C-alpha positions in Angstrom: -22.3 -71.1 -29.4 -21.9 -74.4 -31.0 -23.3 -75.1 -34.5 -25.7 -77.9 -35.2 -23.7 -78.8 -38.3 -20.6 -81.0 -37.7 -17.3 -79.3 -38.4 -15.2 -80.5 -41.3 -11.9 -82.2 -40.2 -10.0 -79.9 -42.6 -11.4 -76.8 -40.9 -10.2 -78.0 -37.5 -6.8 -78.7 -38.9 -6.6 -75.3 -40.4 -7.3 -73.7 -37.0 -4.8 -75.9 -35.3 -2.0 -75.0 -37.7 -2.7 -71.3 -37.9 -0.1 -68.9 -36.6 -1.0 -66.6 -33.7 -1.8 -63.1 -34.8 0.5 -60.3 -33.8 -2.4 -58.7 -32.0 -3.0 -61.8 -29.9 0.7 -62.0 -29.0 0.9 -58.3 -28.2 -2.2 -58.4 -25.9 -1.1 -61.5 -24.1 2.5 -60.2 -23.7 1.2 -56.9 -22.3 -0.1 -58.8 -19.3 3.5 -59.3 -18.3 3.8 -55.6 -17.7 1.6 -56.4 -14.7 3.0 -59.8 -13.7 6.6 -58.5 -14.1 5.9 -55.4 -12.1 4.2 -57.2 -9.2 6.9 -59.9 -9.1 9.7 -57.4 -9.2 8.8 -54.4 -7.0 7.7 -56.1 -3.8 10.5 -58.5 -4.1 12.9 -55.6 -4.5 11.7 -53.1 -1.9 9.2 -54.8 0.5 11.8 -56.4 2.8 13.9 -53.2 2.8 10.7 -51.1 3.4 9.9 -53.1 6.5 13.4 -53.2 7.9 14.8 -49.8 7.0 11.7 -47.6 6.8 9.2 -49.1 9.3 11.8 -50.5 11.8 10.5 -54.1 11.6 13.2 -56.6 12.7 14.6 -58.7 9.8 13.2 -61.9 11.0 9.8 -60.4 11.5 9.9 -58.9 8.1 10.7 -62.3 6.6 7.7 -63.7 8.5 5.4 -61.1 7.2 6.2 -61.8 3.6 6.2 -65.6 4.1 2.8 -65.7 5.8 1.3 -63.7 2.9 2.9 -66.1 0.4 1.8 -69.2 2.2 -1.7 -67.9 1.8 -1.0 -67.6 -1.9 0.1 -71.3 -2.0 -3.2 -72.3 -0.4 -5.4 -70.1 -2.7 -3.7 -70.6 -6.1 -5.0 -74.2 -6.7 -8.5 -73.0 -5.7 -8.3 -70.2 -8.2 -7.1 -72.7 -10.8 -10.3 -74.7 -10.1 -12.5 -71.6 -10.3 -11.0 -70.5 -13.7 -11.5 -74.0 -15.1 -15.1 -73.8 -14.0 -15.5 -70.4 -15.6 -14.1 -71.8 -18.8 -16.5 -74.7 -18.8 -19.6 -72.6 -17.8 -19.0 -69.4 -19.7 -16.4 -70.2 -22.4 -13.8 -67.8 -21.0 -11.3 -67.4 -18.1 -11.8 -63.6 -18.3 -13.9 -63.0 -15.2 -11.3 -63.7 -12.5 -8.6 -61.9 -14.5 -10.8 -58.7 -14.6 -11.5 -58.9 -10.8 -7.8 -59.2 -10.1 -6.8 -56.4 -12.5 -9.3 -53.9 -11.1 -8.6 -54.7 -7.4 -4.8 -54.8 -7.4 -3.9 -51.1 -7.9 -5.8 -50.0 -4.7 -4.5 -52.8 -2.6 -0.9 -52.4 -3.9 -1.0 -48.7 -2.9 -2.3 -49.6 0.5 0.6 -51.9 1.1 3.0 -48.9 0.9 0.8 -46.4 2.7 1.6 -47.2 6.3 1.5 -44.1 8.5 4.9 -43.7 10.1 3.5 -43.1 13.6 2.0 -46.6 14.0 5.2 -48.3 15.2 6.9 -51.5 14.0 4.3 -54.0 15.3 1.2 -52.3 13.9 3.1 -51.4 10.7 4.1 -55.0 10.2 0.4 -56.2 10.7 -0.8 -53.5 8.2 1.7 -54.6 5.5 0.8 -58.3 6.2 -2.9 -57.8 5.6 -2.6 -55.4 2.7 0.0 -57.5 0.9 -2.0 -60.7 1.5 -5.0 -59.1 -0.2 -2.8 -57.7 -3.0 -1.3 -61.1 -3.6 -4.8 -62.6 -3.8 -5.8 -60.1 -6.4 -2.7 -60.8 -8.3 -3.4 -64.6 -8.2 -6.9 -64.0 -9.6 -5.2 -62.7 -12.7 -2.0 -64.7 -12.8 -3.5 -68.3 -12.6 -5.8 -68.0 -15.6 -3.2 -65.9 -17.4 -0.7 -68.8 -17.2 -3.3 -71.3 -18.3 -4.0 -69.4 -21.6 -1.1 -70.5 -23.8 -2.2 -74.2 -23.7 -5.4 -73.1 -25.3 -4.2 -70.3 -27.6 -2.1 -72.7 -29.8 -1.2 -76.4 -29.9 2.1 -75.7 -31.8 5.4 -76.4 -30.1 7.1 -73.5 -31.9 4.2 -71.1 -31.7 4.2 -71.5 -27.9 7.9 -70.6 -27.9 7.1 -67.5 -30.1 4.2 -66.5 -27.8 6.2 -66.9 -24.6 9.3 -65.3 -26.0 7.5 -62.0 -26.6 5.8 -62.3 -23.3 9.3 -62.4 -21.7 10.4 -59.5 -23.8 7.7 -57.5 -22.1 8.4 -59.1 -18.8 12.1 -58.1 -18.9 11.0 -54.6 -19.9 8.7 -54.5 -16.9 11.5 -55.7 -14.6 13.6 -52.8 -15.9 10.8 -50.3 -15.6 9.8 -51.3 -12.1 13.2 -52.3 -10.9 14.8 -49.0 -11.8 11.7 -46.7 -12.0 10.0 -47.9 -8.8 12.9 -47.0 -6.5 13.5 -43.8 -8.6 10.0 -42.6 -7.7 11.0 -42.4 -4.1 13.1 -39.4 -4.9 10.0 -37.2 -5.3 10.2 -36.4 -1.6 12.6 -36.5 1.4 9.7 -37.9 3.5 9.9 -41.7 3.5 6.1 -42.0 3.8 5.5 -39.9 0.7 8.2 -41.7 -1.2 6.7 -45.1 -0.8 3.1 -43.9 -1.2 3.8 -42.3 -4.5 5.7 -45.4 -5.6 2.7 -47.6 -4.6 0.1 -45.5 -6.3 1.9 -45.0 -9.6 3.2 -48.6 -9.9 -0.1 -50.1 -8.9 -1.9 -48.3 -11.7 0.7 -49.4 -14.3 0.4 -53.0 -13.2 -3.4 -52.9 -13.4 -3.4 -51.4 -16.9 -1.1 -54.1 -18.2 -3.4 -56.8 -16.7 -6.5 -55.2 -18.1 -5.1 -55.2 -21.7 -4.4 -59.0 -21.4 -7.9 -59.8 -20.4 -8.9 -59.2 -24.0 -7.1 -62.3 -25.0 -9.0 -64.4 -22.5 -12.3 -63.3 -24.0 -11.2 -64.8 -27.3 -9.9 -68.0 -25.8 -12.9 -70.1 -25.1 -11.9 -73.3 -26.8 -9.2 -76.0 -26.6 -6.7 -76.0 -29.5 -8.3 -77.0 -32.7 -11.5 -75.2 -32.0 -12.7 -71.7 -32.2 -14.7 -69.9 -29.5 -17.8 -70.1 -31.6 -17.6 -73.9 -31.6 -18.1 -74.3 -27.9 -21.4 -74.1 -26.1 -21.1 -72.8 -22.5 -24.3 -74.7 -21.6 -22.8 -77.9 -22.9 -19.5 -77.2 -21.2 -21.0 -76.5 -17.9 -22.7 -79.8 -17.3 -19.7 -81.6 -15.9 -18.1 -78.6 -14.2 -21.2 -77.8 -12.2 -21.4 -81.2 -10.7 -17.7 -81.1 -9.6 -17.0 -79.3 -6.3 -14.1 -77.0 -5.6 -12.5 -79.6 -3.4 -12.4 -82.0 -6.3 -10.8 -79.4 -8.5 -8.3 -78.6 -5.8 -7.4 -82.3 -5.6 -7.1 -82.5 -9.4 -4.2 -80.1 -9.2 -2.4 -82.4 -6.7 -3.3 -85.3 -8.9 -1.7 -83.6 -11.9 1.4 -83.1 -9.9 1.5 -86.7 -8.9 0.5 -88.1 -12.3 2.7 -86.1 -14.6 6.4 -86.7 -14.2 7.3 -84.0 -16.7 5.3 -81.5 -14.7 7.0 -82.5 -11.4 10.4 -82.1 -12.9 9.7 -78.8 -14.7 8.0 -77.4 -11.6 10.9 -78.5 -9.3 13.4 -76.8 -11.6 11.3 -73.6 -11.8 10.8 -73.4 -8.1 14.5 -73.7 -7.3 15.3 -71.0 -9.9 12.5 -68.8 -8.5 14.1 -69.2 -5.1 17.5 -68.2 -6.5 16.3 -65.2 -8.5 14.0 -64.2 -5.6 16.9 -64.2 -3.3 19.0 -62.0 -5.6 16.0 -59.7 -6.2 15.4 -59.2 -2.5 19.2 -58.7 -1.9 19.8 -56.1 -4.7 18.7 -53.1 -2.5 21.0 -54.3 0.3 24.0 -54.7 -2.1 23.4 -51.2 -3.4 23.2 -49.6 0.0 25.8 -51.6 2.0 28.3 -52.9 -0.5 28.3 -50.3 -3.3 27.2 -47.5 -0.8 24.8 -45.9 -3.3 21.0 -45.7 -3.2 21.1 -45.2 -7.0 23.1 -48.4 -7.5 20.0 -50.5 -7.3 18.7 -48.8 -10.5 22.0 -49.4 -12.2 21.9 -53.1 -11.2 18.5 -53.5 -12.8 19.6 -51.7 -16.0 22.6 -54.1 -16.1 20.4 -57.1 -15.6 17.5 -56.2 -17.9 18.9 -54.2 -20.8 20.8 -57.3 -22.2 17.8 -59.5 -21.5 15.6 -57.4 -23.8 17.7 -58.3 -26.7 18.5 -61.8 -25.5 14.9 -63.1 -25.2 14.2 -63.4 -28.9 17.6 -64.9 -29.4 16.9 -67.7 -26.9 13.7 -68.4 -28.9 15.8 -68.9 -32.0 18.2 -71.2 -30.2 15.4 -73.2 -28.8 13.9 -73.8 -32.2 17.3 -75.3 -33.2 18.4 -77.2 -30.1 15.1 -77.8 -28.3 13.6 -75.9 -25.3 15.0 -78.2 -22.6 18.7 -78.1 -23.9 18.5 -74.3 -24.4 17.0 -73.9 -20.9 20.0 -75.9 -19.4 22.5 -73.6 -21.2 20.8 -70.4 -20.0 20.7 -71.8 -16.4 24.4 -72.7 -16.5 25.4 -69.3 -17.7 23.4 -67.7 -15.0 24.9 -69.8 -12.3 28.5 -69.0 -13.4 27.7 -65.3 -13.6 26.2 -65.3 -10.1 29.1 -67.2 -8.6 31.6 -64.7 -9.9 29.9 -61.9 -8.0 31.3 -63.5 -4.8 34.4 -61.5 -5.6 32.6 -58.5 -4.1 33.7 -59.7 -0.7 37.3 -58.8 -1.5 37.1 -56.2 -4.2 33.7 -54.3 -4.2 33.3 -52.0 -7.2 31.6 -51.2 -10.5 32.8 -54.4 -12.1 29.8 -56.1 -10.6 27.7 -54.8 -13.5 29.5 -57.1 -16.0 28.5 -60.4 -14.4 25.0 -59.0 -13.6 24.7 -58.2 -17.3 25.7 -61.7 -18.3 23.2 -63.1 -15.7 20.5 -60.9 -17.4 21.2 -62.5 -20.8 20.7 -65.9 -19.2 17.7 -64.8 -17.1 15.7 -64.1 -20.3 16.0 -67.7 -21.3 15.3 -68.9 -17.8 12.0 -67.1 -17.9 10.7 -67.7 -21.5 11.7 -71.4 -21.9 10.0 -73.0 -18.8 6.9 -70.9 -19.5 6.9 -72.3 -23.1 7.5 -75.8 -21.8 4.5 -75.7 -19.4 1.8 -75.7 -22.2 3.7 -78.7 -23.7 3.4 -80.5 -20.4 -0.3 -79.8 -20.2 -1.1 -80.9 -23.8 1.1 -84.0 -23.3 -0.8 -84.9 -20.2 -4.1 -84.5 -22.0 -3.1 -86.9 -24.7 -1.6 -89.5 -22.5 -4.2 -89.4 -19.7 -7.5 -88.4 -21.4 -10.1 -86.5 -19.5 -13.0 -88.9 -18.4 -16.0 -88.5 -20.6 -19.7 -88.2 -19.8 -22.6 -88.6 -22.2 -24.2 -85.4 -23.4 -27.9 -85.3 -22.4 -28.7 -83.5 -25.7 -27.0 -85.8 -28.2 -25.5 -88.7 -26.2 -22.0 -87.6 -27.5 -19.0 -87.8 -25.1 -17.9 -84.5 -23.7 -14.7 -83.9 -21.9 -14.9 -83.3 -18.1 -13.9 -79.8 -18.8 -16.8 -79.5 -21.2 -14.5 -77.7 -23.6 -13.8 -79.6 -26.7 -13.1 -83.3 -27.2 -11.8 -85.1 -24.1 -8.1 -84.8 -23.8 -7.6 -82.4 -26.7 -5.1 -79.7 -25.7 -5.7 -79.9 -22.0 -7.8 -76.8 -22.1 -10.2 -78.0 -19.4 -7.4 -78.8 -16.9 -5.0 -76.0 -17.7 -6.3 -74.1 -14.7 -5.4 -77.0 -12.4 -1.8 -77.1 -13.7 -1.4 -73.3 -13.7 -2.8 -73.1 -10.1 -0.1 -75.5 -8.9 2.5 -73.8 -11.0 1.7 -70.4 -9.6 1.7 -71.8 -6.1 5.2 -73.2 -6.7 6.4 -70.0 -8.2 5.0 -68.2 -5.2 6.8 -70.5 -2.8 10.1 -70.0 -4.7 10.0 -66.2 -4.6 8.6 -66.1 -1.0 11.4 -68.4 0.2 13.9 -66.1 -1.6 12.8 -63.2 0.6 12.6 -65.4 3.6 16.0 -66.9 3.1 17.5 -63.4 2.8 15.8 -62.4 6.0 17.2 -65.4 7.8 20.7 -64.7 6.5 20.4 -61.1 7.6 19.2 -62.1 11.1 21.9 -64.7 11.5 24.6 -62.3 10.5 23.5 -59.5 12.8 21.9 -57.1 10.4 20.6 -53.9 12.2 17.2 -52.7 11.2 16.3 -49.0 11.3 13.5 -46.5 10.7 13.5 -43.9 7.9 16.4 -41.4 8.3 18.1 -43.3 11.1 21.9 -43.8 10.5 23.3 -47.2 11.5 26.6 -49.1 10.9 26.3 -52.7 9.7 28.7 -55.4 11.1 31.2 -57.1 8.7 29.3 -60.4 9.1 26.1 -58.7 7.8 27.9 -57.4 4.7 29.3 -60.9 4.0 25.7 -62.3 4.3 24.4 -59.8 1.8 27.1 -60.7 -0.8 26.6 -64.4 -0.2 22.9 -64.1 -0.6 23.4 -62.3 -3.9 26.0 -64.7 -5.4 27.0 -68.0 -3.9 23.5 -69.1 -2.6 21.7 -68.4 -5.9 24.5 -70.2 -7.8 24.1 -73.3 -5.7 20.3 -73.2 -6.1 20.7 -73.0 -9.9 23.1 -76.0 -9.8 20.4 -78.0 -8.0 17.8 -77.0 -10.5 20.0 -78.4 -13.3 19.8 -81.8 -11.7 16.0 -81.9 -12.0 16.1 -80.4 -15.5 18.4 -83.1 -16.7 15.6 -85.7 -16.0 12.9 -83.8 -17.9 11.7 -86.3 -20.5 9.7 -84.4 -23.1 11.1 -83.5 -26.6 9.7 -81.9 -29.7 8.5 -85.3 -31.0 6.5 -85.9 -27.9 4.6 -82.7 -28.3 4.0 -82.7 -32.1 3.2 -86.4 -32.6 -0.5 -87.1 -32.8 
């Protein structure tokens, strides 16, 4: 609750300049055990589960995933509005995060619990409904989770530090779920039991990671420069309660239109999410039809993520010297070159693929941590350049930001949910279109779907499509993302100047 006594300016400054504690960083980073797991495992196995276990045609499988993700795009800005409202009314974004963390394990397990006797049509509908609800639960956590860094610290370098360790956990999660998830299928020869066990175990681990991170949200009730005890929920709720969800939804679109740095960063990130989503969805197909080994998908993920675990802190060091945007461009270029070299699998398939995949993994660590560290910079820059409209406080007549959290325009805490809602929607679009693009390529090249245990022979055109979707197509998309990144205008001085 707010104190009647005014805070001394030096006290505010000391809070603003304080380094994040290791406990705060650890709890926040643990949330990426959940976000990394959910982003990795469905992208890796869901399309393959539909086409090669449930017998759903490739084009229909792509449609199932796309429809679920389109729903995400619609709901994410609304969740951003709701989490901003929670912050204003209650001084915390924790409520929605808790709901998502508790609901997701059950819904995730249901996605992979389709009885084999239902047939492809009913099975496809089952997965569509279950995955849509699962994705909604995930968004309830993810949107406020992404909004938190803008409120945890105003420091350019501290945000890099926070997001660097988040990506260390994220890359570990990708390794854990990318290799461990498929490995869990070996518990039985029955495809139904394989996927059910995978869904139950992985859903629980994802939920635990999310629950740990909610503890940070409970302590993040103020904009940078304030402590949670300095904010009155009653005072903060006045403006929020008079603003409808529609207006909050529109505010996310306004943020996209208003902030050129946000548009450019989001465009870059969406293109890269499409590229990595395409590779992620294609890994299972590369393992089965190019390397002819079910276990190869696990080796691909070890090659991708083991180097990234060590590389993530190194990218943070480089960013402090060169700037986030330049370091981000370097990481993206390295990834594009590595992906393009995998095209050689068309002529000489073999174990050499693990080398460029490892190089891509090193670059991927930077491609994840740096844009996430740049997003809070964009939010705080927007708050300083376009202050939140103020309204008089009925109690004291003092101006209060529209968010009701702290001084108008400070840190962007009151609009971080609007930004993160649009950001999450964009990320969702990118990953969804990755799986959709793969499904389209498979359909156009004559890929043959099958049910569990059925043996089929794929045409040469389908094998070519699989390799192209894992190499050339992602490299081109990363090249396009570099065009938008080159126009990103913010530098360290734009963030740290007051």
